[in-house]
VMD Tcl script that draws the C-alpha trace (Angstrom):
set ca {
  {46.31 244.61 132.59}
  {45.60 242.26 129.64}
  {44.32 245.20 127.60}
  {47.49 247.19 128.30}
  {49.66 244.22 127.38}
  {47.70 243.62 124.15}
  {48.00 247.26 123.17}
  {51.75 247.12 123.75}
  {52.17 244.05 121.61}
  {49.95 245.43 118.84}
  {52.30 248.39 118.42}
  {55.44 246.19 118.19}
  {56.81 245.77 114.60}
  {57.70 242.08 115.35}
  {54.99 239.42 114.89}
  {54.98 235.83 116.18}
  {54.02 233.30 113.48}
  {53.96 229.47 113.13}
  {57.17 227.89 111.91}
  {55.39 226.86 108.70}
  {54.68 230.53 107.94}
  {58.39 231.25 108.41}
  {59.26 228.44 105.95}
  {56.75 229.83 103.45}
  {58.17 233.36 103.69}
  {61.64 231.91 103.24}
  {60.54 229.99 100.14}
  {58.88 233.08 98.65}
  {62.10 235.09 99.04}
  {60.66 237.68 101.40}
  {63.30 237.13 104.09}
  {66.36 239.39 104.11}
  {68.14 238.17 107.25}
  {67.64 235.37 109.79}
  {68.76 235.14 113.44}
  {68.72 231.59 114.84}
  {68.45 231.08 118.58}
  {68.22 228.02 120.77}
  {64.45 227.85 120.70}
  {63.35 230.55 118.22}
  {64.28 231.99 114.86}
  {63.83 235.67 113.90}
  {63.50 236.65 110.25}
  {63.80 240.29 109.15}
  {61.65 240.94 106.07}
  {62.91 242.67 102.99}
  {59.74 244.73 102.74}
  {57.44 245.48 105.74}
  {54.00 243.94 105.52}
  {50.89 246.16 105.13}
  {50.28 246.10 108.89}
  {53.79 247.45 109.57}
  {55.37 244.13 110.60}
  {59.12 244.20 109.93}
  {60.18 240.86 111.41}
  {58.74 237.39 112.04}
  {59.48 235.25 115.09}
  {58.80 231.50 115.09}
  {59.62 228.70 117.46}
  {62.06 226.22 115.94}
  {60.64 222.77 115.00}
  {62.76 219.65 114.70}
  {63.99 219.34 111.06}
  {62.76 215.76 110.57}
  {59.28 216.58 111.77}
  {59.20 219.78 109.74}
  {60.16 217.95 106.54}
  {57.48 215.26 106.98}
  {54.77 217.82 107.73}
  {55.81 219.97 104.76}
  {55.46 217.03 102.38}
  {51.83 216.61 103.43}
  {51.08 220.36 103.29}
  {50.11 220.57 106.96}
  {50.80 223.87 108.80}
  {52.94 223.29 111.84}
  {54.44 225.15 114.79}
  {56.07 224.44 118.14}
  {54.32 225.40 121.34}
  {56.55 226.43 124.25}
  {55.61 226.30 127.88}
  {55.64 229.84 129.39}
  {58.95 230.65 131.02}
  {59.16 232.07 134.53}
  {60.68 235.33 133.23}
  {57.82 235.90 130.81}
  {55.30 235.27 133.57}
  {57.13 237.65 135.88}
  {57.27 240.43 133.30}
  {53.74 239.89 132.10}
  {51.89 239.63 135.41}
  {53.84 240.07 138.65}
  {55.73 243.26 137.72}
  {52.66 245.18 136.43}
  {50.64 244.17 139.49}
  {53.45 245.28 141.80}
  {53.67 248.62 140.00}
  {49.93 249.14 140.34}
  {50.06 248.40 144.07}
  {52.89 250.88 144.56}
  {50.96 253.55 142.64}
  {47.83 252.85 144.65}
  {49.72 253.14 147.94}
  {51.30 256.46 146.90}
  {47.92 257.93 145.90}
  {46.40 256.74 149.19}
  {49.07 258.51 151.22}
  {48.66 261.73 149.23}
  {44.87 261.73 149.54}
  {44.91 260.75 153.20}
  {41.81 258.68 152.69}
  {43.08 255.16 151.98}
  {45.79 252.91 153.34}
  {47.91 254.72 155.89}
  {45.90 257.94 155.37}
  {42.73 256.21 156.49}
  {44.35 255.43 159.83}
  {45.40 259.06 160.43}
  {42.44 261.01 159.09}
  {40.87 261.27 162.52}
  {44.04 262.51 164.16}
  {44.24 266.11 165.29}
  {46.13 268.59 163.11}
  {47.05 270.77 166.08}
  {50.56 272.15 166.05}
  {52.49 271.51 169.26}
  {54.71 274.28 170.59}
  {56.93 273.95 173.62}
  {57.92 276.91 175.79}
  {61.02 277.87 173.84}
  {59.34 277.71 170.44}
  {56.47 280.10 171.21}
  {58.93 282.95 171.69}
  {56.29 285.21 173.27}
  {56.04 286.45 176.86}
  {53.67 288.90 178.53}
  {56.30 291.61 178.19}
  {55.97 291.30 174.41}
  {52.24 292.09 174.57}
  {51.25 295.72 175.20}
  {48.06 297.74 175.24}
  {45.81 295.03 176.74}
  {46.70 295.20 180.42}
  {43.25 294.12 181.62}
  {43.29 291.00 179.47}
  {46.84 290.16 180.61}
  {45.76 290.45 184.24}
  {42.92 287.99 183.62}
  {45.23 285.50 181.94}
  {47.98 285.86 184.53}
  {45.78 283.90 186.93}
  {45.63 281.04 184.42}
  {49.42 281.00 184.32}
  {49.57 280.87 188.11}
  {47.10 277.99 188.15}
  {49.26 276.01 185.73}
  {52.45 276.72 187.68}
  {51.07 276.22 191.20}
  {47.87 274.15 191.07}
  {48.09 273.08 194.72}
  {48.46 276.62 196.02}
  {45.37 277.85 194.18}
  {43.36 274.78 195.08}
  {44.01 274.83 198.82}
  {40.62 276.51 199.47}
  {38.73 274.29 197.07}
  {38.94 276.52 193.99}
  {39.30 274.86 190.61}
  {41.04 276.09 187.52}
  {38.74 277.49 184.80}
  {38.13 274.90 182.11}
  {37.93 277.35 179.26}
  {38.85 280.98 178.56}
  {37.30 282.76 175.58}
  {39.24 285.70 174.13}
  {36.89 287.93 172.16}
  {37.43 291.23 170.46}
  {37.94 292.97 167.12}
  {40.38 291.66 164.55}
  {44.03 292.53 165.04}
  {43.87 293.23 168.79}
  {46.28 290.42 169.75}
  {44.09 287.52 170.85}
  {46.35 284.87 169.31}
  {49.44 286.65 170.61}
  {47.99 286.61 174.13}
  {47.33 282.87 173.95}
  {50.91 282.19 172.89}
  {52.15 284.47 175.67}
  {50.21 282.43 178.23}
  {51.95 279.27 177.01}
  {55.33 281.02 177.03}
  {54.85 282.27 180.58}
  {53.56 278.96 181.93}
  {56.24 276.91 180.18}
  {53.81 274.15 179.17}
  {53.03 272.47 175.83}
  {50.82 274.61 173.61}
  {48.47 272.95 171.09}
  {47.33 275.44 168.45}
  {44.61 274.70 165.88}
  {42.02 276.62 163.87}
  {38.32 275.87 164.20}
  {38.03 275.18 160.49}
  {40.65 272.38 160.65}
  {38.24 270.09 162.50}
  {35.76 269.91 159.62}
  {36.46 267.51 156.72}
  {34.54 265.85 153.92}
  {34.05 262.57 155.80}
  {31.37 262.32 158.45}
  {32.71 261.84 161.97}
  {36.22 263.10 161.24}
  {35.72 266.35 163.19}
  {34.52 264.56 166.32}
  {37.43 262.11 166.08}
  {39.90 264.98 165.84}
  {38.40 266.66 168.89}
  {38.81 263.44 170.90}
  {42.37 262.98 169.67}
  {43.27 266.59 170.51}
  {42.13 266.28 174.11}
  {43.83 262.90 174.46}
  {47.13 264.42 173.31}
  {46.70 267.35 175.70}
  {46.04 264.99 178.65}
  {49.14 262.99 177.73}
  {51.25 266.20 177.82}
  {49.47 267.77 180.84}
  {49.79 270.39 182.11}
  {49.08 271.85 178.68}
  {47.12 274.54 176.85}
  {44.79 273.96 173.92}
  {44.20 277.02 171.74}
  {41.39 277.03 169.15}
  {41.55 280.08 166.89}
  {38.43 281.32 165.06}
  {36.11 279.34 167.31}
  {33.06 280.66 165.42}
  {33.96 278.37 162.49}
  {33.26 275.42 164.78}
  {30.90 276.65 167.50}
  {28.07 278.38 165.64}
  {24.55 278.08 166.96}
  {23.10 274.69 166.16}
  {20.09 274.72 163.82}
  {17.08 272.50 163.33}
  {18.77 270.02 160.97}
  {18.64 267.23 163.54}
  {14.91 267.79 164.17}
  {14.13 267.44 160.48}
  {16.13 264.26 160.08}
  {19.18 266.00 158.60}
  {22.79 265.63 159.66}
  {25.41 268.28 160.08}
  {29.05 267.33 160.48}
  {29.83 270.68 162.11}
  {27.14 270.16 164.75}
  {28.46 266.68 165.51}
  {31.93 268.14 165.99}
  {30.54 270.84 168.28}
  {28.67 268.22 170.32}
  {31.91 266.29 170.80}
  {33.67 269.47 171.94}
  {30.92 270.09 174.51}
  {31.27 266.53 175.78}
  {35.04 266.90 176.13}
  {34.64 270.17 178.03}
  {32.24 268.47 180.41}
  {34.34 265.35 180.78}
  {37.90 266.42 181.46}
  {39.10 267.10 184.98}
  {40.62 270.60 185.49}
  {42.96 269.15 188.10}
  {44.98 267.44 185.36}
  {46.14 270.88 184.21}
  {44.57 271.18 180.75}
  {43.19 274.63 179.88}
  {41.22 275.43 176.73}
  {41.80 278.88 175.23}
  {39.73 280.05 172.27}
  {39.53 283.25 170.26}
  {36.73 284.75 168.18}
  {35.55 288.08 166.83}
  {31.97 286.81 166.42}
  {30.80 285.89 169.95}
  {27.19 286.62 169.06}
  {27.01 283.60 166.72}
  {28.39 281.06 169.24}
  {26.13 278.37 170.64}
  {24.83 279.28 174.13}
  {25.72 275.80 175.38}
  {29.35 276.54 174.59}
  {29.40 279.74 176.64}
  {27.72 278.54 179.81}
  {29.58 278.23 183.10}
  {31.53 275.00 183.38}
  {32.71 275.13 179.79}
  {34.03 278.57 178.97}
  {34.08 279.86 182.53}
  {35.88 283.06 181.70}
  {35.27 285.46 178.81}
  {38.02 288.03 178.33}
  {37.52 291.12 176.17}
  {40.56 292.07 174.10}
  {39.47 295.48 172.86}
  {41.16 298.19 170.83}
  {43.74 300.00 172.98}
  {43.32 303.48 174.43}
  {45.88 306.24 173.96}
  {48.20 304.92 176.66}
  {47.93 301.40 175.25}
  {48.60 302.58 171.72}
  {51.74 304.38 172.87}
  {52.91 301.19 174.61}
  {52.27 299.12 171.47}
  {54.13 301.65 169.35}
  {57.13 301.44 171.69}
  {57.20 297.67 171.38}
  {57.27 297.80 167.57}
  {59.54 300.85 167.45}
  {62.34 298.78 169.00}
  {62.80 297.15 165.59}
  {63.41 300.42 163.72}
  {65.76 303.41 164.09}
  {63.86 306.38 165.53}
  {64.91 310.01 165.40}
  {65.66 311.42 168.89}
  {62.83 313.98 168.72}
  {60.05 311.49 167.87}
  {57.30 311.50 170.51}
  {55.29 308.30 170.19}
  {52.56 309.81 172.38}
  {51.84 312.24 169.53}
  {51.64 309.34 167.11}
  {49.27 307.54 169.49}
  {47.03 310.63 169.53}
  {46.68 310.41 165.73}
  {45.80 306.72 165.69}
  {42.50 306.64 167.58}
  {40.56 303.46 166.83}
  {43.50 301.47 165.45}
  {44.19 297.97 166.77}
  {47.58 296.47 167.56}
  {48.03 295.00 164.08}
  {47.20 298.40 162.56}
  {49.79 300.10 164.77}
  {52.43 297.56 163.73}
  {51.59 298.44 160.14}
  {51.93 302.16 160.90}
  {55.45 301.63 162.30}
  {56.45 299.52 159.31}
  {55.02 302.03 156.81}
  {56.84 304.88 158.57}
  {60.11 302.96 158.26}
  {59.40 302.40 154.55}
  {58.68 306.12 154.04}
  {61.99 307.02 155.70}
  {63.77 304.42 153.56}
  {62.29 305.81 150.33}
  {63.50 309.32 151.17}
  {66.91 307.85 152.13}
  {66.73 309.19 155.67}
  {69.01 308.16 158.53}
  {66.13 307.66 160.99}
  {62.34 307.63 161.14}
  {60.90 311.04 161.99}
  {57.48 312.23 163.15}
  {56.77 313.44 159.61}
  {57.32 309.87 158.37}
  {54.73 308.62 160.86}
  {52.28 311.28 159.67}
  {52.74 310.26 156.04}
  {52.35 306.60 157.01}
  {49.05 307.32 158.77}
  {47.83 309.29 155.75}
  {48.78 306.41 153.48}
  {46.84 303.92 155.64}
  {43.78 306.14 156.23}
  {43.48 307.91 152.86}
  {45.35 305.60 150.47}
  {48.31 305.86 148.13}
  {49.04 309.20 146.50}
  {48.19 309.34 142.79}
  {49.77 311.41 140.00}
  {48.86 315.05 140.38}
  {48.15 315.46 136.67}
  {44.98 313.40 137.07}
  {42.71 316.43 137.56}
  {42.05 319.35 135.24}
  {41.94 322.97 136.41}
  {38.16 323.10 136.85}
  {38.03 319.77 138.66}
  {40.83 320.83 141.01}
  {38.84 323.96 141.85}
  {35.72 321.87 142.54}
  {37.65 319.45 144.75}
  {39.27 322.35 146.65}
  {35.92 323.94 147.52}
  {34.45 320.53 148.34}
  {37.20 319.61 150.82}
  {37.20 323.07 152.40}
  {33.44 322.74 152.83}
  {34.10 319.75 155.08}
  {36.99 321.46 156.89}
  {35.33 324.83 157.61}
  {32.10 323.18 158.74}
  {34.07 320.98 161.13}
  {36.04 323.99 162.44}
  {32.89 326.08 162.98}
  {30.70 323.50 164.76}
  {31.20 322.17 168.27}
  {31.62 318.48 168.98}
  {33.38 317.59 165.71}
  {36.72 315.80 165.27}
  {39.86 317.87 164.93}
  {40.93 318.75 161.36}
  {44.61 317.93 160.79}
  {45.04 318.37 157.06}
  {43.22 319.20 153.82}
  {44.60 318.09 150.46}
  {43.52 318.03 146.83}
  {46.12 315.43 145.87}
  {44.20 312.32 144.66}
  {44.64 309.27 146.87}
  {43.34 305.73 147.14}
  {40.45 304.44 145.05}
  {38.32 307.31 143.73}
  {39.40 309.89 146.36}
  {40.19 313.09 144.44}
  {41.03 314.87 147.70}
  {40.63 314.34 151.40}
  {40.10 316.07 154.72}
  {42.01 314.31 157.49}
  {40.02 314.38 160.73}
  {41.06 312.46 163.82}
  {39.42 312.63 167.28}
  {41.51 314.37 169.92}
  {40.70 311.74 172.54}
  {39.15 308.30 172.87}
  {35.37 308.49 172.82}
  {32.93 305.82 173.97}
  {29.73 307.89 174.05}
  {28.39 310.56 171.70}
  {25.50 312.95 172.25}
  {22.82 313.67 169.69}
  {24.20 317.14 168.97}
  {27.63 315.68 168.18}
  {26.13 313.14 165.78}
  {24.11 315.89 164.06}
  {27.27 318.00 163.77}
  {29.04 315.03 162.18}
  {26.17 314.84 159.67}
  {26.67 318.51 158.84}
  {30.40 317.95 158.25}
  {29.60 315.09 155.87}
  {27.22 317.33 153.93}
  {29.64 320.29 153.98}
  {31.33 319.32 150.72}
  {28.08 319.13 148.79}
  {26.91 322.40 150.38}
  {30.10 324.17 149.26}
  {29.68 322.94 145.69}
  {26.06 324.12 145.57}
  {26.99 327.49 147.08}
  {29.92 328.25 144.76}
  {28.96 326.50 141.51}
  {25.17 326.51 141.80}
  {24.86 322.71 141.71}
  {26.50 319.66 143.33}
  {28.79 317.17 141.61}
  {29.23 313.40 141.80}
  {32.14 313.91 144.19}
  {29.70 313.91 147.13}
  {28.39 310.39 146.44}
  {30.44 308.73 149.20}
  {29.53 311.50 151.66}
  {25.83 310.89 151.02}
  {26.22 307.17 151.66}
  {27.97 307.79 154.99}
  {25.46 310.46 155.98}
  {22.56 308.14 155.19}
  {24.03 305.33 157.30}
  {24.62 307.70 160.21}
  {21.12 309.18 159.96}
  {19.57 305.70 159.93}
  {21.56 304.82 163.03}
  {20.21 307.94 164.72}
  {16.64 306.94 163.93}
  {16.65 303.14 164.08}
  {19.32 302.24 166.64}
  {19.68 305.22 168.97}
  {16.02 306.35 169.11}
  {16.96 310.03 168.65}
  {14.08 311.12 166.40}
  {11.33 313.09 168.17}
  {8.48 311.70 166.05}
  {9.46 308.02 166.08}
  {10.53 308.15 169.70}
  {13.01 306.03 171.70}
  {12.26 302.78 169.88}
  {14.84 300.45 168.32}
  {13.83 299.50 164.79}
  {16.97 297.48 164.03}
  {18.52 294.43 165.64}
  {21.83 294.82 167.42}
  {24.80 294.68 165.08}
  {27.83 292.49 165.68}
  {30.06 294.11 168.27}
  {33.41 293.52 166.61}
  {32.79 292.99 162.88}
  {30.98 295.92 161.25}
  {28.26 294.86 158.82}
  {25.96 296.91 156.57}
  {22.91 298.41 158.25}
  {20.59 296.17 156.25}
  {22.11 293.13 157.98}
  {20.71 294.34 161.30}
  {17.35 295.68 160.14}
  {14.33 294.13 161.79}
  {12.20 292.25 159.22}
  {8.97 293.05 161.13}
  {8.65 296.71 160.10}
  {5.27 297.69 158.70}
  {4.96 299.86 155.57}
  {3.89 302.95 157.55}
  {6.78 302.60 159.99}
  {9.26 302.12 157.16}
  {7.88 305.21 155.44}
  {8.17 307.22 158.65}
  {11.79 306.06 159.09}
  {12.65 307.16 155.54}
  {11.04 310.55 156.16}
  {12.96 311.01 159.42}
  {16.26 310.10 157.75}
  {15.58 312.58 154.97}
  {14.74 315.36 157.46}
  {18.01 314.80 159.32}
  {20.13 314.88 156.17}
  {18.39 317.94 154.73}
  {18.73 319.78 158.05}
  {22.43 318.89 158.18}
  {22.93 320.17 154.64}
  {21.15 323.43 155.49}
  {23.31 323.87 158.60}
  {26.51 323.34 156.59}
  {25.36 325.83 153.92}
  {24.62 328.40 156.64}
  {28.18 328.05 157.97}
  {29.68 328.50 154.53}
  {27.46 331.48 153.63}
  {28.54 333.25 156.82}
  {32.20 332.62 155.90}
  {32.10 332.94 152.09}
  {35.07 335.30 151.92}
  {37.11 333.00 154.14}
  {36.11 330.03 151.97}
  {37.39 331.78 148.83}
  {40.71 332.73 150.46}
  {41.24 329.22 151.77}
  {40.38 327.73 148.36}
  {42.94 329.99 146.65}
  {45.61 328.95 149.15}
  {44.74 325.26 148.76}
  {44.89 325.45 144.94}
  {48.31 327.07 145.22}
  {49.85 324.73 147.82}
  {47.68 321.59 147.23}
  {47.90 320.75 150.95}
  {47.08 322.77 154.08}
  {48.19 321.46 157.45}
  {46.67 322.13 160.87}
  {48.63 325.32 161.56}
  {47.80 326.84 158.16}
  {44.13 326.01 158.59}
  {44.11 327.60 162.03}
  {45.66 330.80 160.63}
  {43.16 330.97 157.77}
  {40.18 330.24 160.04}
  {41.09 332.83 162.67}
  {37.97 334.87 161.90}
  {35.63 331.93 161.34}
  {32.04 332.62 162.40}
  {29.67 329.94 163.68}
  {25.89 330.02 163.09}
  {23.77 332.09 165.48}
  {26.80 334.12 166.63}
  {27.30 337.88 166.01}
}
mol new
graphics top color blue
foreach p $ca { graphics top sphere $p radius 0.5 }
foreach p [lrange $ca 0 end-1] q [lrange $ca 1 end] { graphics top cylinder $p $q radius 0.2 }
display resetview
């Protein structure tokens, strides 16, 4: 504070001097103007001094004393006692300003002052029944999960009825499944149906920089829920909080996340289900959760929220289609048949994209063709300018895509071909063959997987057959074929030489990761070499099978390529007409 004050005074063009110095300047004729006050006199200089001083201020001395001192040549000045205003301005006001600034910074940082008192408080958002805005009727396609959660709602509404035989309400319910399947929506629907307070928080919001904050927030969250009981606590992305505990504690280390998890386990053990507090949690990584979190008595019930089947997809599409204007002839069951493998969030995106397609063409309603274009946009990417390819490249892409399509049409057990196009789409896709399964599949036989390999290699086989050599356009096909062949050998045990042995760890069920992430590190060099040889045999055999199909139907391949170059897109009906005489291998 003194430094700041000194700096301020050093930059002021007025300088305080003894009264004798003022008299001397007056005698030397350097004073241009004088202002006389009750206790001080201010003299404005004719010419500023070298240090920039433009005025001198001196405290007035009694004239008689000044005259006597001047006769003896003694410098003199009058010393004033500090006034209360000067003290206030010089000390109290700066200190008060600093305290106000410090308090404001403490509230913003949340770590000092008032923030220190609230840092351990839970950040859960509290929703009452009316504010969730979601009921079970708003959730479609997950009927099994809704049936499981309906019992939780009944427990919260009628605890005495369900407890008359000694049953207790489950302490915790874990919703697990792929991303976008509606786990969070289901949790909010449970709160909306039960009409109880709903505390929603993400697993990552428990962890902070300061040690012990996460555990304090867990305690505060459960205390708030007990105060509002009956209530529901929902922790989204539980894997951010409940990962398997490591060996940090054994080695003398400390992990704030583990301490938070320990507090959560204690709270799950400690609270009484009869008070009406239920813990819901959601995750798409159940394999990384700590086993102590999943045991009975903590998360008693684990509910799978999987991707919907065809009936479920149609129901989800109807829910979202209420928000748009549909053409009378649109059959959402047909749209559901084209969207195998899509989750609820993906289907909502399909409906929205279809509405945008209809808006761009200035249509009065959304038609089935708009849904088809929306699915193509999501699956294959955005259409690029058609002038991107030259004539020779367009011819190469046409034969490449028809190699996929004709191989798929000739072999049994392959997905249905809906469209072939040489219009560039997405990132690096110069053309595409749209294949969608005709029904939901949960199991695949070895022959079907081998046929899928042949379809992947069909584009490269067509290029080699027609042009004598492959191009770089088959790079992505080779990557997919290699991954599939490795799965055949290492995960499914479908190679005759290596036998029914799993050489890779189980992959995550809901989040797909690269194959290397699940490879067992204990493979010996001979086993690894045998696996590589088996993968190569499968891919080469698939390529030979695809080339055999195309050689048997070379004339048909040329006709289809000419039609595709002319029209740029062939739909399912046109492909069926062109492939009427298609011959499969080993058939007369």
